[in-house]
N, C-alpha and C positions, 0 to 999 in steps of 0.2 A: 728927342724922343727915340727910345730904343725899342726894338721888337724882334720877334722870331720870324724867320722866313722858312716856310715848308715848301720844298720842291717835290713834286710828284714825278715818279717815273712814268714813261710813256705807256707801258702795259697797264698801269693802274687806272688810266683814264679812258681806256679803249671801250667805246660803246657803253659807258656807264654814266648815268646822270649823277653829277656831283651834288652832295648835300652838305651845305655849310651850316654849322651850328656853333654856338659859343659854349665853351665848357665852363661851368661855374667854378670848378676847382681851379682852372687857370686864372680866372679873375682874382680869386682869393689868394692864390699863390703870388700873383703879381702885386697885390696890395701888401702882402706880407713882405715881399721883396723890397718894395718901395720903402716901407717902414725901416727895414734893415739897413738900406742905403743911407737914409737920413741919420740913423743912429751912428753909422760909420763916419759920416761927414762931421757929425758933432764930436765924435771921439778924436778926429784928426784936427779939431780946432778950425774948421772951415768957417769963413765969414759969410758964406752964402746960405745962411739958414733959411732965408725967406723963400728959396726956390723949392718947389715941391713938384716932383715928376709924377705924372699920371700915365700909367701904361695899361693897355688892354690887349690881351692875346687872343687872336682869332686863329683857330686851327681848322684845317681841312681834314676830313675823314680820309684815312688811308685804306686802300683795298689791296687784297692779295688773293689771287685765284687758288682754289683748293686743288689738291691732287697734283701739284706741280713739284716734281722731285728736284728741279734745278735751283740752287740758291741764287737769288737775284736781289738787286736793290729795288725796294718798293717805294722809297722816298728819302728826303733829306731834310734835316733840321739845321737851321743856321741862324746864329744870333746877328743882330745888326752891328754889334761891336766887334764882330770877327772881321779883321782886315787882311786875313790870309797870312798872318805871321805865326800861325800855330800856337798862339797864346791862349786860345780858348780850348777847353776840354769838355767834350760832350759825354754825358752819363745817361744811360737808359736803365730803368727799373720798372717793376710791375709784372703782369702776367706774361710768362713766356720769355722774359728778358734773360739773355744768356743761353737759353735752351732752344727757343723757337726763333727769336729775333736777336740781332746784335747791332750795335751802332758804332760807326767809325768815330773814335774820340777826337779826331783831327778835323774831319770833314762833316761829320754829323749824318752821314748816309746810313740808312736803316736797311738791313739785309735779312732775308729769310735764311734759316739754317736747315730746315727739313720740310718735307711734304706735309701739308695741312689737310684736315678733313672737316668740312663745315658741319657734317652731321654729328661730329663729336663736340666741336666748339665753334660757334659762329662768329665770335669777336673776342678781342683781347684788349684790356685796359692797361695802358703803360704810362709811365711818368718820365719826362726828359728834363735835364738840368744842364746848364752851361756855367762852368766855373773858370776862374783865372788859373792858368796852369802854374804860374809862378807864386802867386799869393794864396791860392786855394780859396779865394773869395768868389762868391757867386756873381757871375756877370749877368745872369738872368735868373729869375726865380724859377723854382721847380713848377712844371706845368704838366697836365694830364691830357692824353689824347687816346683815341680808339683806332685799332686796326681791325677792319671787318674782313672776314674770309668770304670771298666771292664764290657763289654756288656754280657748279657745273652739273650736267645731267649724268650722274654716275650711279644712280640707284634704280633698280627694277621695281615696278609697282607690284604689290603683294595683295592677294585676296584675303579677306578676313572671314572668320567663322566658317571655315571649311570643315567637313564637306557639306554641300548643299543638297538637301532632300526635300521634295515637295510633292503634294498630291492634289489633284483636281478631279471633280466628277466628270465621268464620260459624258459625251454629248453636250458639253458646255458651249456657250456662244463664243464668237471671236472676240478677242480683247480681254478675256478673263486673265486676271493677274495670277501668275504662277509663283514667282519668287523674286527677290531682289538680291543682286550680288553687289558687294562693296569691296573696293580695292583702295589701298593707300600707297603714297610715294614719299620716301624719306627726303626727297629734294625740296629746295626752298620754293614754296608755292607763290612767293611774292617776287620771284626773280625769273622772268621769262616764262617759257612754257614747260619747264622741266618737270613740274608736278601737275600739270593739267592733263587729266585722263579722259579717255573715250572708250566706250564698250561696243563690241560687235559680236555676232554669232558666227562661230566657225562650223558648228554641227548642230542640227536640229531644225533646219529649215526644210520645208515651208510650214512646219507645224507650229514653230515658235519664233518670236522676234524679241529684240531687246532695245530698250531706250538707250541711245548712245551716251547721254550724260548721267542718267540716274542708275542705270544698271537694272531696271525693272524688266523682268521677262514676262511676256504675255503670249496668249494663244493666237495663232494666225491661221488656223484651219478649223473648219466647221465640222461638227458631228464626229468627233474622234470616238471610236468605238473600243471599249475595253476588251470586248470579246475578240476583236481583230488584233489589237496590240495593247498590252497592258502597261508597258513601261517604255520611257524614252530617256536617252542620254543627250543632254543639251550641253555643248561646249561653248563657253563664253570667253572671248579674248578682251584684254584691256591693254591700251597703249598710252604712253605719256607723249609729251610734245604734240598733243592734239592729233596724234596719228601721223605726224610728219615723218619723213624718212630720217634715220639716224637716232630715233628714239628706242626705248626699251618696251617690251611687252611680256605678258604672262597670261595664262589661261586657267580656267577651272571648269569642272564638270558638275552639272546640276542634274540629279536624278529625279525625273518627274513620273509619278505613278497615277494612273487613272483609277479612281474609285468607282464601284459598281452602282448603277441605278437599275431599276426594274424596267428594262427596255426589251425583255425577252419573256415569252410565255412558255409554259410546259408543252412538251411535244413528245408523244409516244413514238418510239422507233419501230414498233411492231403494231400491226393492225389486229393481230390475233395472238392470244396467249392460250396455250393448251396445257392442262395439268391433269395428272391421274392420282387418285387417292384410294386406298383400300376401304372397303365398307366398314371394317372394324376399327377405323381410326378413332382415337379418343378425341373428345371435345377439347378444343384449343390447339389441335395439331395444325402446323403450318402447311397450307396447301401449296403455296408458291409465292413468288415475288414478281411484281411488275414495276417498271421504271419509266417515268416521263422525264426526258432530258430538259434542263433549263440552263441556258448559258450564263445566267446570273449566279451570284454567290451570296452567301450569308442569308440575311433575312429576306432578300429579294428572291431567293431560290426555294424558300419554304412553300410547301404545297400540301393540300389535303386531298385524300382519295376517297371515293365513294363507289358503291355498287348499286346497280339498278336492275330490277327484274321482278318477277311475280313472287316466287317462293325462295329465290336465291338470297334475297336480302336477309331473311331470317335464318337460312341454313348456313350462310357464310358471312363473315364480317371482314373488313379490311382496315388496317391501321397503317399510319405513316411511320417509318423508321426515322427517328430524329437525327440519326447520324448520316445515313446514306440517302435519305429522302425517297426511299423505295416504298411501294405499297405492298404490305404483307397481308396475304389472304389467309384467314384462320377459319377452322371449322367451328361452327356455333351449335350445331345439332347433330345427333347421330345419323349415320347414313345407312341405307339398306339397299343393297344391289337388287333385291327382288322387288322393291317398290319403285325406285327411280335410278337409272343408270347414267344419266347425263344431265349437266346443268350448264346453261348458256346465260352469261351475264354481260353487262356493259359497265366498264370501269371508267370513271371520270377523275381527272386531276385538275385542281384549281389552285392558283397562287393565293397565298394568304394575304399578301400585301400587293396591291395594284397601284399603278401610277399612270393615270390617263394622259399625262403630258406626252407620253411616248407611244402608248398602244391603246387600242379600244378595249372595252371589257371582254368582248368575245375572244380576243387574242390571248387572254390570260387563262383559257380553258382548253382542254383537249380530252378526247375520248378514245377508247379502244374496246375490243371484245375479248372476253375471258370465257374459256370453255373448260369445265371440270368433268372428267370421266371417272365413274365409280367402278373399281375393280371388285370382282366377286372373290370372297374369301370363305374358307371353311370356318364357320362360326360355331361356338359352343351352343348347347341347348338354351332356350329362353323359357323361363317359367311364366305361366300366364298371369301370375300375381307377383309383385315384388316382395310381398311379405304375407304370411298366413298367421291368423290368430283364431284359436279355438278355445272352448270352455268344456270342462269335463268334471262331473262330480267325483269326489274322492273315493266313493264306494263303488266306482265303476269296476265291473268284473274284468278279469283277464280275458283278452280277446275282443273287448269292446272297440269298435271302430271310432277313432277320434276324428278323422277327416282324410282327405286325399289331396295330394299335390299333383300338378300336371305341368310338363314342359314339352316343348316341341323343337325340332330342328328347323331353323328358318331357311336353311339352304335348299336348293332345288332337289337334291337327292333325298332329303328327308330321312336321315339315318335313324334306326331304332335307338331307344334310350332305356337305360336301366337306372333305378333309384337306390340310394343307400343313405343310412344315417351316419353322420360323422360321430365316431365313438368319443371324441373329445368333448362334444357337446352333450352327450347323454352317458355320463359315467355310471349312473345307476342302472342303465339298461332297462329303463321303465317302459320304453316303447320300441316297436319294431315296424318296419315298412315293407310292403310288398314290392320287390324289385321291378316288377313288370308294370303295375298300374299306379304305384305311388300311394297306396292306401296305408295309413298309419293306424296301428291298433295298440291297445294296452298290453304290455308284456309282464308287468309286475303290479302288485297292489300299490295304490297311491295313498298318500297321507298328506293332507293339506297343512297340518301342523308342522310337518317336517320340511316340505317344499311346496310353496303355494304357486310357483311358476316353474315351468320347464321350457327352456329355450333350446330347441333342437334344430340343428343344421342338417338340411337334406341336400344331398348332392345328386345331380342328374348328369350322367356320362354317356356319351355316344359309344356305340359298340364297334365303330369303324377303327381303322388303323391309327388315326391320330388320337383317339380317345379323349376328345375335347369334353370338358365338363364345366358346369356352373353350379352354384349353390344358392339356396334360399333359406331364410330363418323362419322357423315355425314357433310361434309363442302359444303355449298351452297353459291355460289358467285352470287350476284345480279348485273346484267349487266346494264350499264347506257343507258338511252334514253334521248333525248333532251326534257325535260319537265319543265325546269326552264328558265325564261327570264333573259337575262343579265342586269346588273344594273351598275351604276357608282360606282367606288370603294369606294367613300366617299362622304360626304356632302360638296361639293365645295362651296366656297364663293369668287368668283373672283371679282376683282376690276380693274378699268382702271384709270390711272393717267390723269390729265387734259392736260398734255403735250405729251401724247402718239401720235406717228405718225402712219399713215396708214401702215398696213402690219406687225406691231409688235405683238409678241405673248403675249396674255393676261393670259391664263391659259392652263396647260397641263392636259388632261383628260385620265383616264384609267377605265377599267370595270372589273367586276367579274361575275362569273357564277357558281353556285353550281354543275352543271353538270360536268362530266369528260369524254369528248369524247376521243376516241382512238387516233385520230390524233392531239389532243390538241385543245386549244381554238383559235378561229379566230374571232375577233370583228370588226364591221364596224360602224363608227360614221358618222352621217349626221344630217341635219336640217330637220324640218318638211316639207314635200313635198309642201304643199300649201303656206308655208312661206319661200320658199327657197331663194327668192330674198330679202335679208335683207341688208338695206343700212348701217348698223352700224357694224355688225360682220359677220364672216363666220367661218366655221369649216373645218379644214384641217386634213384629215385622214392620219396618218403616216404609215399605213400598218404594224404596229408592235404591234397591240392591244392598241395603244395610239392615241390620237388626240389632236390638239391644237385649241384654240379659238383665232382668229386673227382679229384685228381691220381693218375696211375697210375705215375709214376716220380719220381725224386728228383734228376735231373741237369739242371735248368733253369738256364741261365745266359744273360746278355745277349750274351755273345760268340757263342754258337751261334745264338740267335734271339731277337728282341725281342717278337714277337707270334705268336699262334696263333689260327686261326679254328675255331670249334666250332659247327656247325649243331645246333639244338635243335628237336625236334618236340613240339608241345603238342596234345593231342586231348581232346575232351569226351566225355561219356557219352550224348549225345543219340541220337536215332534218326531219320535215320542220323547216325552220329558225324562230326563235322567236326574238322579239324586245320589247324594252321598251322606253318610252319617259320621260325625266326628264327636268324640267324647272329650269334654273339657273338664279339667280339674280345677275347682274353685277352692282356694285356700282361705281360711279364716285368719285374719291378721290383726294384731294389736297396732293399729295405725298410729302415726305421729299426729300432732295436733292439726297439721294441714291436710290430713287425710292420706298421707303417703305411706305406703307399706314398704319398709326397707327390703331390698332384694339382694343385699350383700353386706359383708362385715359381721360383727358380733351379733347384732340384733337378728339378722337373717338366719344365722346359725342357731340361735336360741329358738327361733320360731320353728325351724326345721326339726329340732330335737324335741319340741313339745315342752320346754321348760321356760321359766321366766328369765328375764335378763339378769336380775340380781343373782339368781341361783347360778347361772352360767359364769358370771364374773367371780363369784366365790370359789367355784371349782377351779377356774383358771388361776386364781391367786394362790390356792393351796399347791397346785402343781408347780408353779414357779418357785414357791418357797422351798418345797422338797428338792427341787433341782439345785438350787443355790446351796442348801445344806450339804447335799451329797458332794458337790464340787469342793466345798470347804473341807469336809472330812477327808477327802482323797488327798488334798494338798497337804494337810497336817500329817497324815500318815506317811506320805513320801518324805516329808521333812524329818520326821522322827527316825525313819529308817536310815536316812543318810547320816544323822547324828550317831546312831548306834554303830554303824559301820565305821565311823571315824574314831570311835572310842576303843575299838578292838585293838589289842596289842598282838603283834605277830612275833612269835618267839621262834627263832631259827637256830639250828645247830651250826656252830662255826667250824668250818673245815680248816684245821690247823695242821702244821707239819706233824710227822710221825712222832716226834718227841713231845708234842703237846697233846694232852688228853683232856685238858680242862674245858668245860662247856661255859661259854660266855653268853649271858642274856642281855638284851637291851630293851628299852621301852621308850616311848615318847610321852613326855609330861603333858597331862591334860588340863592342868589348872594349878593354882597356888597350893603349895604343899606337896604336889606330886602324888604318885600312886606307889604304894609299897608292893614289892614283889615277893612272892613265896617261892623259894627255889625248889621246894618239894612238890609244888604243883606243876602240872604239865604246861607247856608253852602256850600262852594266850596272846594272840595278835591284838595290838591296841592301835588306836588311831594316832598318828603323829601329830605333834603340835602344829597348828596352822601357821605359826610365826617362826617355826624352827628353820625353815628354808631361807628366811631372810637374814639369818645370823650365822651363816656358815663361814668357816675359816677356809683357808687354802688347804684343802684336804689332800691334794695330790702329793704335796711334799710330806705331809704328816703320814700318809699311808706308806710311803717309801721308807721313812725313818723307822716307823714302828715295825715294819716287816724285817728290816735289817736288824733291829734290836731283838726281835723274837728269834731270829736265826742265830744270833751271836750271844744271846743272854746267858747261855750255859758256859760261855768261855770268858766272860768279862765280869767285873765286879763294880760296886758303886764308885770306886776310885778310878775306874778306867776312863780314859779320855773320851771314848765314844759315848759312854753313858752321860758323862758330864756335859758334853756338847749337845746331847739330846735335850737335857733339862734347860740349857741356856736358849736353845731355839724355841722351846715351848714358851719360855718366859717372854721372849721378844715378841712372839706372835700374840700372846695375851695382852701385852702392853699396847700393841698397835691395832688391836681389834676394835673397830668403832662401835661394835655392838656390845662390848663388855660393860657390865654395870659400873657406875661411877665410884663405887666404894671398893675397898680392898677385898680381894677374894682369895681364898686358899685353894690351890690346886695340888693334889697329892698324887704321886706316882709310886707304886709298890714294886719292889725288886726282890725276888726270892733267892737270888744268889746263883752262882754257877753250878752248884751241886744239885739244883732242882732238876728232876727228870723232865718236867714240863717246860721249864724255861719261859714261863708266861710273864706277861707284864700288863698290869691294869692301871687305870687312872680314875680318879674321883673328881667330882666337882668340875665338870667340863665347862668351858667358857660359853657354851651355848645355852646356859640356863637362863630362865626368865629374869629380867631386871628386878622383879619384885621378890625373888627368892632370897631368903636370909642365910647367912653363913653359919648360923647356929642351928640350922635344921639338922636334927639328929639322924635323919634318913637321907643318906647321900644318894645322888642319882647315878645311875650306871650309864656309861657311854656305849654307843654301838660300835662294835669291833668287827662285825661280819664283813664289811666291805674290804677288809684287808686282802681277802682272796676272792676277787671276782664279783662282789656285790654291786648293786646299782649306785650311781654317784649321788643321786638325790637322797639316799637313805644313809649315807655316811656322815655322821655328826659326832663331833668330839666336844 
């Protein structure tokens, strides 16, 4: 039986309990190796096939101390077949092989190559194999083993969750938990005491203590007072190695704050507070502030102030300032130095929230004395009444006394006072006041219908150097008297239909009166007394401030009469009674079937003119017809005038050179056949043909040629080249003229010869003739020649 032998170096077994265990991989590797050996023997033709070797590899765990920088042998692997002949080669593989660990291939010694850190890697898994150096055949199957890094105390314990802040209520009992500190150590907790920690207090005793193993901080002092000390700094130390020498340690600081409880009552620092206030101070004025000290904070320091006294409670009030917790004394009623000059009060401060665990109820209350002195001030006059209201009839005569106002100086000197009316309140100057006694009288006539109320401001002013003043409002109501006559409510325009029967209501009347009697208006309607007997109409008083006009007969027609006048008397119930008379015009109307009388349009116009509707419509129709005929005649006359002007022919004398004395006439053709001219008659202007302008030739070249011919006609003959060229040009223009008639047309030019004194040249049958003109017309048309010398372009036609 063959096997591995592992030799441990001495440092590896120093003070370490060896742990033996079987590596399953080693067993499996050994089995695989056995099978390989049997196969090798079979290949070599061995006759001992019945022998089967069973091998089991038992490995001891190897240890190496961490943080050791010196390379050293930590163990040795050796095969049972190794006889010292160096025929066996050892091979190492796995974690850290060649980098952290190496093996001597001849002796099997395992050596470290560098310093190890257990906190980085605690163990390494490696594989070892022994092979025949000459045949490279495995002498031992590959087996797996573990090298464990042995821990040393090389880490400092560290506190977690820093910083530590805690709070506890003041006056808490001993043993109250404050906080728990926790530290950790990166060393191996399973190896020795390297990671075993213990806690202690470095600073904070005797008020606090700490549990050595748990790190829980508790109070160790009774009745700690926040008002004496509000915050503590507790320093806690932690050590490894159970606090033995040679270990590491660290510390942390725990901030402990004491929270407030209501263990203090309010206390006034002064037994007497004195304040001074002027007598004219306004209501709500701050008189002063008092303060009761309370060592507590927050809700435990809130307090309420109150005042105690006979009259002082209603004259002054006190409120608590929510920010500063001061008692603010305010003025609640007006002061008067002449009435009372000094106020003595007792102020009390009470905590809003009490806690009887620490103090009794009486200890949450404190009192002090408050004295308020009133200073004398020069005050303005004071009216005996804050407001005055008087009534006055509107017919009060000028100088009538309305009433009197009175003011006095409340100061001890009692200065004299003068009165006046504020002009801004009495713009109409209807009243005046006696400056010495304040009597108000009527200065102008009053009218209730114009102003029913007068609001007058009266001012009282001292005659001293300061001239202090005050004012009061006087309300004067003007009472109504019956000084306005009643009138009809509106301008009535009653009418009566031709078919109205006797007794029918024609118009309902009502009245108005600017007066305002106390018992209300009562109007009475009637007819004029001397004309009470009216055969046509009567007035019926309804006794409700209305009246109706009623017809007394049934024979109303427009033929008899179109209008009736009816005087109406309206009287009021005043004393004395007033009345007015209004005359109504009642029109007789040809009403519509519904009883409506038209008040606008044609029908109303007919009624106002006293004619029937049919007659008025006939008149209007005639007027419209005459107007239309007049307009038509005017349009026809204008049209004819324009036609006559167009037919007129203007005959002008042509300005020719001195050698030319012949007069040339032209005309514009007005229709088919043209117009014959009489050369013996004077020149008559005629209207040019309306289509003549559309068929113009290029006249500029024609004018130049004709002018040249006129100037040289007495020097050339028909056989001359100039004359012949002129004829050819005219022929070309006639052939190219788009307005020329489609049939052949004869154009004739007369030449009188070089011996003619005039040297004139005329043309017949111009190309501008109408297309419907026949060549056989015995009356040739004449062309206009006047434009040769300065005529207008639109009149030049050939």
